[in-house]
VOTORVO-662179 format. One record per atom (N, C-alpha, C): residue in one letter; x, y, z. Coordinates in steps of 0.2 Angstrom, whole numbers, padded with zeros to 4 digits, always signed. Each point is the difference from the previous one (the first is absolute). Layout:
BEGIN
AXYZ/...
This chain:
BEGIN
M+0440+1817+0331/M+0006-0001+0004/M+0002-0007+0001/A+0006-0002-0001/A+0002-0007+0001/A+0000-0002+0008/S-0001-0006+0001/S-0001-0002+0007/S+0004-0007+0001/I+0003-0001+0005/I+0004-0006+0001/I+0000-0003+0007/F-0001-0006+0001/F+0000-0004+0007/F+0007-0003+0000/L+0003+0002+0006/L+0007-0002+0001/L+0000-0006+0005/S+0002-0006-0003/S+0000-0006+0004/S+0008-0001+0002/H+0001-0002+0007/H+0007+0000+0002/H+0000-0004+0007/N+0006-0002+0001/N+0001-0003+0007/N+0002+0006+0005/S-0002-0001+0006/S+0001+0005+0005/S+0007+0003+0001/I+0005-0005-0002/I+0007+0002+0001/I+0002+0005-0005/D-0004+0001-0006/D+0002+0005-0005/D-0004+0006+0001/K-0004+0001+0005/K-0004+0006+0001/K+0003+0006-0001/P+0006+0001+0003/P+0004+0007-0001/P+0000+0002-0008/F+0002-0005-0004/F+0001+0001-0007/F-0007+0001-0003/V-0005-0004+0002/V-0007+0001-0003/V-0003+0007+0002/E+0002+0002+0006/E-0003+0007+0002/E+0003+0005-0004/K+0007+0000-0001/K+0003+0005-0005/K-0002+0000-0007/L-0001-0006-0002/L-0003-0001-0007/L-0007+0003+0000/S-0004-0001+0005/S-0007+0002+0000/S+0000+0008+0000/K+0004+0003+0004/K+0000+0007+0000/K+0002+0003-0006/D+0005-0003-0004/D+0003+0003-0006/D-0006-0001-0005/L-0003-0006-0001/L-0005-0001-0005/L-0006+0005+0002/K-0002+0001+0006/K-0005+0004+0002/K+0002+0008-0003/R+0006+0001+0002/R+0002+0007-0003/R+0000+0001-0007/L+0000-0005-0004/L+0000+0000-0007/L-0007-0001-0003/G-0005+0000+0005/G-0007+0000-0002/G-0003-0007+0000/V+0003-0005+0002/V-0003-0007+0000/V-0003-0001+0007/N-0007-0003-0001/N-0003-0002+0006/N+0003-0007+0003/V+0002+0000+0006/V+0004-0006+0003/V-0004-0003+0006/W-0001-0006-0001/W-0003-0004+0006/W+0006-0003+0004/F+0002+0003+0006/F+0005-0003+0004/F-0003-0001+0007/D+0001-0006+0002/D-0004-0003+0006/D+0001+0005+0006/K+0006+0003+0001/K+0001+0004+0005/K-0004+0006+0000/W-0002+0002-0006/W-0005+0006-0001/W-0007-0002+0000/E-0002-0006-0002/E-0007-0002-0001/E-0003-0004+0005/V+0004-0004+0004/V-0003-0005+0005/V+0000+0004+0007/K-0006+0001+0003/K+0000+0003+0006/K-0002-0006+0006/T+0001+0003+0006/T-0001-0005+0005/T-0007-0002+0000/G-0001-0007+0001/G-0007-0003-0001/G-0002-0002-0006/D+0003+0002-0006/D-0002-0002-0007/D+0002-0007-0001/S-0004-0003-0004/S+0001-0007-0002/S+0006+0000-0005/L+0006-0002+0001/L+0005+0000-0004/L-0001-0004-0007/L-0004-0005+0000/L-0001-0004-0006/L-0005+0004-0004/W-0005+0003+0003/W-0005+0004-0004/W+0003+0006-0003/K+0005+0003+0004/K+0003+0006-0003/K+0004-0001-0006/I+0004-0006+0001/I+0004-0002-0006/I-0004-0002-0006/N-0005-0003+0001/N-0005-0002-0005/N-0002+0006-0004/D-0002+0005+0004/D-0003+0007-0003/D+0006+0003-0003/G+0006+0000+0003/G+0005+0003-0004/G+0002-0002-0006/I+0000-0007-0001/I+0002-0003-0006/I-0006+0001-0005/T-0006+0000+0002/T-0006+0000-0004/T+0000+0007-0003/E+0002+0005+0004/E-0001+0007-0002/E+0005+0003-0004/N+0006-0003+0000/N+0006+0003-0003/N+0002-0003-0007/E+0002+0004-0005/E+0002-0003-0006/E+0006-0004-0001/Y+0005+0001+0005/Y+0006-0003+0000/Y+0001-0004+0007/L+0004-0006-0001/L+0002-0003+0006/L+0008+0000+0000/G+0003+0004+0004/G+0007+0000+0000/G+0003-0005+0006/I+0003-0005-0002/I+0003-0005+0004/I+0007+0001+0001/V+0002+0002+0006/V+0007+0001+0002/V+0003-0007+0001/L+0005-0002-0004/L+0003-0006+0000/L+0006-0001+0004/T+0001-0003+0005/T+0005-0002+0005/T+0000-0007+0002/P+0005-0003+0002/P+0000-0007+0003/P-0005-0001+0005/E-0002+0006+0004/E-0005-0001+0005/E-0007+0001-0003/S-0001+0004-0004/S-0007+0001-0003/S-0002-0006-0004/V+0004-0003-0004/V-0002-0006-0004/V-0002-0006+0004/N+0002+0000+0006/N-0002-0005+0005/N-0005+0002+0005/S-0003+0006-0001/S-0005+0003+0005/S-0007-0003-0003/S-0003-0002+0005/S-0007-0003-0001/S-0005+0006-0002/W+0001+0006+0003/W-0004+0006-0002/W+0002+0002-0007/V+0006+0000-0002/V+0002+0002-0007/V-0003-0005-0005/K+0000-0006+0002/K-0002-0005-0005/K-0008+0000-0001/L-0003+0002+0006/L-0008+0001+0000/L-0001+0006-0005/E+0003+0005+0001/E-0001+0006-0004/E+0001-0001-0007/L+0006-0004-0002/L+0001-0001-0007/L-0006-0005-0003/D-0002-0005+0004/D-0005-0004-0002/D-0007+0004-0001/A-0001+0005+0004/A-0006+0004-0001/A+0000+0004-0006/A+0006+0002-0002/A+0001+0004-0006/A-0001-0004-0006/M+0003-0006+0000/M-0001-0005-0005/M-0007-0002-0002/V-0004-0001+0006/V-0007-0001-0001/V-0004+0006-0003/K+0002+0006+0002/K-0003+0006-0003/K+0002+0000-0008/Q+0006-0002-0002/Q+0002+0000-0007/Q-0004-0005-0003/L-0001-0006+0003/L-0004-0005-0004/L-0007+0001+0000/N-0003+0005+0004/N-0007+0002+0000/N-0001+0006-0005/N+0006+0001-0004/N-0001+0006-0005/N+0000+0007+0003/K+0002+0000+0006/K+0000+0007+0004/K+0007+0003-0001/Q+0000+0006-0002/Q+0007+0003-0001/Q+0004+0000+0006/V+0006-0003+0000/V+0005+0001+0005/V+0007-0002-0004/V+0005+0004+0001/V+0006-0002-0003/V+0005-0001+0006/I+0003-0006+0000/I+0005-0002+0005/I+0007+0003-0002/L+0003+0004+0005/L+0006+0003-0001/L+0005-0003+0005/P+0005-0005-0002/P+0005-0002+0004/P+0005+0005+0001/I+0002+0001+0007/I+0005+0005+0002/I+0005-0003+0003/L+0006-0002-0003/L+0006-0003+0003/L+0004+0004+0004/L+0000-0002+0007/L+0004+0004+0005/L+0006-0003+0002/R+0000-0007+0000/R+0006-0004+0002/R-0001-0006-0004/D+0006-0003-0001/D+0000-0007-0004/D-0004-0005+0003/C-0004-0003-0004/C-0004-0006+0003/C-0003-0004-0006/T-0003-0005+0001/T-0003-0005-0005/T-0007+0003-0001/L-0001+0002-0006/L-0006+0003-0002/L-0006-0006+0000/P-0006+0002+0002/P-0005-0005+0000/P-0002-0002-0007/L-0002-0006-0001/L+0000-0003-0007/L-0005+0005-0004/V-0005+0002+0003/V-0005+0004-0004/V+0003+0007-0003/L+0006+0002+0003/L+0003+0006-0002/L+0006-0001-0003/A+0002-0006-0002/A+0007-0002-0003/A+0001+0004-0006/G-0005+0001-0004/G+0001+0003-0007/G-0002+0007+0000/A-0002+0003+0006/A-0002+0007+0000/A+0006+0005+0001/K+0000+0005-0003/K+0005+0006+0000/K-0001+0003+0007/Y+0006+0001+0003/Y-0001+0003+0007/Y+0004+0006+0000/A-0002+0004+0005/A+0004+0006+0002/A+0005-0001+0005/D+0006+0001-0002/D+0006-0002+0003/D+0003+0005+0005/F-0002+0000+0006/F+0001+0005+0005/F+0006-0002+0004/R+0004-0005-0002/R+0006-0002+0004/R+0005+0005+0000/S+0000+0005-0005/S+0005+0005+0000/S-0003+0006-0003/E+0003+0006+0000/E-0002+0006-0003/E-0007+0002+0001/Y-0002+0001+0006/Y-0007+0001+0001/Y-0004+0005-0004/D+0003+0006-0001/D-0003+0005-0004/D-0001-0002-0007/L+0004-0003-0003/L-0001-0002-0007/L-0005-0005+0000/R-0001-0005+0005/R-0005-0005+0000/R-0007+0003+0001/L+0000+0005+0004/L-0006+0004+0002/L-0003+0003-0007/S+0005+0003-0004/S-0002+0003-0006/S-0003-0005-0005/E+0003-0006+0000/E-0002-0005-0005/E-0007-0003+0003/L-0001+0000+0006/L-0007-0003+0003/L-0005+0006-0001/A+0002+0006+0000/A-0005+0006-0001/A-0002+0000-0007/A+0004-0002-0005/A-0001+0000-0007/A-0006-0005-0001/V+0000-0006+0004/V-0006-0005-0001/V-0007+0004+0001/F+0000+0005+0005/F-0006+0003+0001/F-0001+0006-0005/G+0004+0001-0005/G+0000+0006-0004/G+0003+0006+0002/I+0004+0000+0005/I+0003+0006+0003/I+0007+0001-0003/A+0001+0006-0003/A+0006+0001-0003/A+0006+0000+0005/N+0006-0002-0002/N+0006-0001+0005/N+0002+0007+0002/T-0002+0006-0003/T+0002+0006+0003/T-0003+0001+0007/A-0006-0003+0001/A-0003+0001+0006/A+0004-0004+0006/T+0004-0004-0002/T+0004-0004+0005/T+0007+0003+0001/I+0002+0005-0004/I+0007+0003+0000/I-0001+0006+0004/S+0005+0002+0004/S+0000+0006+0004/S+0007+0003+0000/E+0001+0005+0003/E+0007+0003+0001/E+0004-0004+0004/N-0003-0004+0004/N+0004-0005+0005/N+0002-0006-0003/N-0003-0002-0006/N+0002-0007-0003/N+0002+0000-0007/W+0000+0006-0003/W+0001+0000-0008/W+0006-0003-0002/R+0005-0001+0004/R+0006-0003-0002/R-0001-0007-0002/K-0005-0003+0003/K-0001-0008-0001/K-0003-0001-0007/F-0003+0006-0003/F-0003-0001-0006/F+0004+0002-0006/T+0006+0002+0001/T+0004+0003-0006/T+0001-0005-0006/K+0000-0007+0002/K+0001-0004-0006/K-0007-0002-0003/D-0006+0002+0002/D-0006-0001-0003/D-0001+0005-0005/K+0000-0002-0006/K-0001+0005-0006/K-0007+0003+0000/Y-0005-0003+0003/Y-0006+0003+0000/Y-0002+0004+0006/S+0004+0001+0004/S-0001+0004+0006/S+0002+0007-0001/N-0003+0005+0004/N+0001+0007-0001/N+0004+0002+0006/W+0006-0004+0001/W+0004+0002+0006/W+0004+0006-0001/K+0001+0003-0006/K+0004+0006-0001/K-0004+0006+0003/K-0007+0000+0000/K-0004+0005+0003/K+0002+0001+0007/F+0000-0006+0004/F+0001+0000+0007/F+0008+0002+0001/R+0004-0002-0004/R+0007+0003+0001/R+0000+0007+0000/E-0003+0003-0005/E+0000+0008+0000/E-0004+0003+0006/Q-0005-0004+0002/Q-0004+0003+0006/Q+0005+0000+0006/E+0004-0006+0001/E+0005+0000+0005/E+0005+0005+0000/F+0003+0001-0006/F+0005+0005+0000/F-0003+0007+0001/A-0006+0002-0002/A-0003+0006+0001/A-0001+0001+0008/E-0001-0005+0003/E-0001+0000+0008/E+0007+0001+0003/L+0005-0003-0003/L+0007+0001+0002/L+0002+0007+0000/V-0001+0003-0006/V+0002+0007-0002/V-0003+0005+0005/T-0007-0001+0001/T-0004+0004+0004/T+0003+0000+0007/A+0001-0006+0003/A+0003-0001+0007/A+0007+0003+0001/L+0004-0001-0005/L+0007+0003+0000/L+0000+0007-0001/V-0004+0003-0004/V-0001+0007-0001/V-0002+0003+0007/A-0005-0003+0003/A-0002+0003+0007/A+0006+0000+0005/K+0004-0006+0000/K+0006+0000+0004/K+0005+0005-0001/A+0001+0001-0007/A+0005+0005-0002/A-0002+0007+0002/R-0007+0002-0001/R-0002+0006+0002/R+0001+0002+0008/E-0001-0006+0004/E+0001+0001+0007/E+0007+0001+0002/F+0005-0003-0004/F+0007+0001+0002/F+0004+0005-0005/N-0004+0004-0004/N+0003+0005-0005/N+0005-0003-0005/W-0002-0006-0003/W+0003-0003-0005/W-0003+0001-0007/S+0003-0001-0005/S-0003+0000-0007/S-0001-0007-0003/V-0005+0000-0005/V-0001-0007-0003/V+0000+0001-0007/W+0003-0005-0004/W+0000+0000-0007/W-0002-0007-0002/T-0005+0000-0004/T-0002-0007-0003/T+0003-0001-0007/G+0001-0006-0002/G+0004-0002-0006/G-0004+0000-0006/G+0003+0001-0006/G-0003+0000-0006/G+0002-0006-0004/N+0006-0002-0001/N+0003-0005-0003/N-0003-0007+0003/N+0000+0000+0006/N-0004-0005+0004/N-0005+0003+0004/Q-0006+0000-0002/Q-0005+0004+0004/Q-0001-0003+0007/F+0002-0006+0002/F-0001-0002+0006/F+0007+0001+0005/S+0002+0006-0001/S+0006+0002+0004/S-0001+0007+0003/L+0004+0001+0005/L-0001+0007+0003/L+0007+0001+0005/A+0001+0006+0001/A+0006+0002+0004/A-0002+0005+0005/L+0001+0000+0006/L+0000+0005+0005/L+0007+0003+0001/S+0000+0007+0001/S+0007+0003+0000/S-0001+0006+0005/A+0006+0002+0002/A+0000+0006+0005/A+0007+0003+0000/R+0001+0006+0001/R+0007+0003+0001/R+0000+0004+0007/W+0006+0000+0003/W+0001+0004+0006/W+0004+0006-0001/S+0004+0000-0005/S+0004+0006-0001/S+0001+0000-0008/D+0001+0007-0002/D+0001+0001-0007/D+0008-0001-0002/G+0001+0000-0007/G+0007-0001-0002/G+0001-0007-0003/A+0005-0001-0003/A+0002-0007-0003/A+0001-0005+0005/N+0003+0003+0006/N+0002-0005+0005/N-0005+0000+0006/G-0006+0003-0002/G-0006+0000+0005/G-0002-0007+0002/L-0003-0001+0006/L-0003-0006+0002/L-0007-0001-0004/S+0000-0006-0003/S-0007-0002-0003/S-0001-0007+0001/K-0006-0002-0001/K-0002-0007+0001/K-0006-0002-0004/S+0000-0006-0003/S-0005-0002-0004/S-0002-0007+0001/I-0007-0002-0001/I-0002-0007+0001/I-0004-0002-0006/P+0004-0003-0005/P-0004-0002-0006/P-0003-0007+0001/I-0006-0001-0002/I-0003-0006+0001/I-0004-0002-0007/R+0001-0006-0001/R-0003-0003-0007/R-0004-0006+0001/L-0006-0001-0003/L-0003-0006+0000/L+0003-0004-0006/C+0003-0006+0002/C+0004-0004-0005/C-0004-0004-0003/G+0000+0000-0007/G-0004-0005-0004/G+0001-0007+0000/R+0007-0002+0003/R+0001-0007+0000/R-0004-0004+0005/N+0000+0003+0006/N-0004-0003+0005/N-0005+0004+0004/N-0001+0006-0003/N-0005+0004+0002/N+0001+0002+0008/A+0006+0001+0002/A+0002+0002+0006/A+0003+0007+0000/Y-0001+0004+0005/Y+0003+0007+0001/Y+0008-0001+0002/L+0004+0003-0005/L+0007+0000+0001/L+0002+0007+0001/L+0006+0001+0004/L+0003+0006+0001/L+0007+0001-0003/S+0001+0006-0003/S+0007+0001-0003/S+0004+0004+0005/L+0006-0002+0001/L+0005+0004+0005/L+0003+0006-0003/Q-0001+0001-0007/Q+0003+0006-0003/Q-0004+0006+0002/D+0003+0006+0000/D-0003+0006+0002/D-0003+0003-0006/A-0006-0001-0002/A-0003+0003-0006/A-0007+0003+0002/W-0001+0006-0001/W-0007+0003+0002/W-0005-0001-0005/N+0002-0002-0006/N-0004-0001-0006/N+0001-0008-0002/P-0006-0004+0001/P+0001-0007-0001/P+0001-0002-0008/N-0001+0005-0004/N+0002-0001-0007/N+0007+0000-0002/H+0004+0002+0005/H+0007+0000-0001/H+0003-0007+0002/L-0004-0005+0002/L+0002-0006+0003/L-0002-0006-0005/N+0004-0005+0000/N-0002-0006-0004/N-0003-0005+0005/A-0003-0005-0003/A-0003-0006+0004/A+0005-0003+0004/S+0006-0001-0003/S+0005-0004+0004/S+0003+0004+0006/D-0002+0007+0000/D+0003+0004+0006/D-0004-0002+0006/Y-0006-0003+0000/Y-0004-0001+0006/Y+0002-0007+0002/T+0003+0000+0006/T+0003-0007+0002/T-0002-0002+0007/V-0004+0004+0004/V-0002-0001+0007/V-0007-0001+0000/H-0002-0006+0003/H-0007-0002+0000/H-0003+0003+0006/I-0006+0004-0001/I-0004+0003+0005/I-0006-0004+0003/G-0003-0003-0005/G-0006-0004+0001/G-0005+0000-0006/N-0006-0003+0002/N-0005-0001-0006/N-0006+0004+0002/T+0000+0005+0005/T-0006+0003+0001/T+0001+0008+0001/V-0005+0004+0000/V+0000+0007+0001/V+0002+0001+0007/N-0002-0004+0005/N+0002+0001+0007/N+0007-0001+0001/A+0003-0005-0003/A+0007-0001+0001/A+0004+0006-0003/C-0002+0003-0005/C+0004+0005-0003/C-0001+0007+0004/E-0006+0000+0003/E-0002+0006+0004/E+0004+0000+0006/E+0001-0006+0003/E+0003-0001+0007/E+0008+0001-0001/Y+0003-0002-0006/Y+0007+0001-0001/Y+0001+0007-0001/V-0004+0004-0004/V+0001+0007-0002/V+0000+0004+0007/W-0005-0002+0004/W-0001+0004+0006/W+0006-0001+0005/R+0003-0006+0000/R+0006-0001+0004/R+0006+0005-0003/Q+0000+0000-0006/Q+0006+0004-0003/Q-0001+0007+0001/L-0006+0003-0001/L-0002+0007+0001/L+0002+0002+0007/T-0003-0004+0005/T+0001+0001+0007/T+0008+0000+0002/K+0003-0005-0003/K+0007+0000+0001/K+0004+0006-0002/M-0001+0002-0006/M+0003+0006-0003/M-0002+0006+0004/E-0006+0001+0002/E-0002+0006+0004/E+0004+0000+0007/E+0000-0006+0003/E+0003+0000+0006/E+0008+0002+0000/Q+0003-0002-0006/Q+0007+0001-0001/Q+0002+0007-0003/H-0005+0003-0004/H+0002+0006-0004/H-0005+0005+0001/G-0006-0001+0003/G-0005+0005+0001/G-0005+0000-0006/R-0004+0005-0001/R-0005+0000-0005/R+0004+0003-0007/P-0001-0003-0006/P+0003+0002-0006/P-0002+0007-0001/K+0004+0003-0004/K-0001+0007-0002/K-0004+0001-0007/G-0002+0006-0001/G-0004+0001-0006/G-0007-0002+0000/K-0003+0002-0006/K-0007-0002-0001/K+0000-0007-0004/P-0004-0005+0003/P+0000-0006-0004/P-0004+0000-0007/S+0002-0004-0004/S-0004+0000-0007/S-0003-0007-0001/F-0005-0001-0003/F-0004-0006-0001/F-0002-0001-0008/F+0004-0004-0003/F-0002-0002-0007/F-0003-0007+0000/T-0006+0000+0000/T-0003-0007+0000/T-0005-0001-0006/H+0001+0003-0005/H-0004-0001-0006/H+0002-0006-0004/R-0005-0004-0003/R+0002-0006-0003/R+0002+0002-0007/F+0005-0004-0003/F+0002+0001-0007/F-0004-0005-0004/L-0004+0003-0004/L-0005-0005-0004/L+0003-0002-0007/K+0000-0006-0001/K+0002-0002-0007/K-0005+0002-0005/T+0001-0001-0006/T-0004+0003-0006/T-0007-0004+0001/E+0000-0006+0001/E-0006-0004+0000/E-0004+0002+0006/M+0003+0001+0005/M-0004+0002+0006/M-0003+0007-0001/K+0004+0005-0003/K-0003+0006-0002/K-0006+0000-0004/Y+0000-0005-0005/Y-0005-0001-0005/Y-0006-0003+0004/E+0001-0004+0004/E-0006-0003+0004/E-0003+0005+0004/L+0004+0005+0003/L-0003+0005+0004/L-0004+0005-0004/I+0002+0001-0006/I-0004+0004-0004/I-0006-0003-0002/K+0000-0006-0002/K-0006-0004-0002/K-0005+0000+0006/D+0002-0001+0006/D-0004-0001+0006/D-0003+0007+0001/S+0003+0005-0001/S-0003+0007+0001/S-0005+0001-0005/I+0001-0002-0007/I-0005+0001-0005/I-0006-0004+0002/R+0001-0006+0002/R-0006-0004+0002/R-0004+0003+0005/K+0003+0003+0005/K-0004+0003+0006/K-0004+0007-0003/M+0002+0002-0005/M-0003+0006-0003/M-0006-0002-0005/N-0001-0006-0001/N-0005-0002-0004/N-0005-0005+0003/W-0007+0002-0001/W-0005-0004+0004/W-0001-0007-0003/D+0002-0001-0006/D+0000-0007-0003/D+0006-0004+0003/R-0001-0004+0004/R+0005-0004+0003/R+0003-0005-0005/N-0003-0002-0005/N+0002-0004-0005/N+0004+0003-0006/V+0001+0007+0001/V+0004+0003-0005/V+0007-0003-0002/I+0001+0000-0006/I+0007-0003-0002/I+0005+0005-0001/I+0006+0000+0003/I+0005+0005-0001/I+0006-0003-0003/
């Protein structure tokens, strides 16, 4: 398991603590002074032990840290360890613009001045951690331009969570739900209060828009999202499941207060429309599970 000593100035401690927690979550052993130095400990000896025992020295670079006597001492100790042929890799972590120390001038640094999640992914790769470990349902949108990331998996997980949450709300208020096929990341909630061509009805079509990966609403009355085009979705709801769930809850509550509970038994069509290649992969996966030989070629 990889291990890293994080050298920093005290002013940057909030960032370093967040980075330490994220690296620890990914399986990296982190030496962070707030966690390691106890009351009564010799700070100098603890730092010496930390640098000696860890494979990497991460130096958080800011105008304050490059002028810090403690950071300079820690960098000097790491350089001595390198000269003594002991394995230590110095990892510059640029947090704010500053003049790099001369010994680090030619080193490649992790640029944390922006896009924290992407930089965390890049730093994790140094430790041999796949970037899928750094992506989640909460941040996958930041990885959509990374051709090596598995962000589409987390988009699907998020949409499944959305459908599950909105179906639960629909059951509570006696509404129906229909998910899309032409665009699998769309759905519509619908309800009727009276029969006939002139009967009162209401629908709430929502689509995860591919342009900016935001959830948009269509103002057209369509119980089936397959009847709508991408251009029909014009109202921005938000980028999260919670934003959609809150919006839908307000709409369902408003309609019930104005018109009462919808009539009839609701229906739920939430099956996925699978493309040919997806069906083929499902078949192959099922065949693999029926074979004890995990290396079987299908």
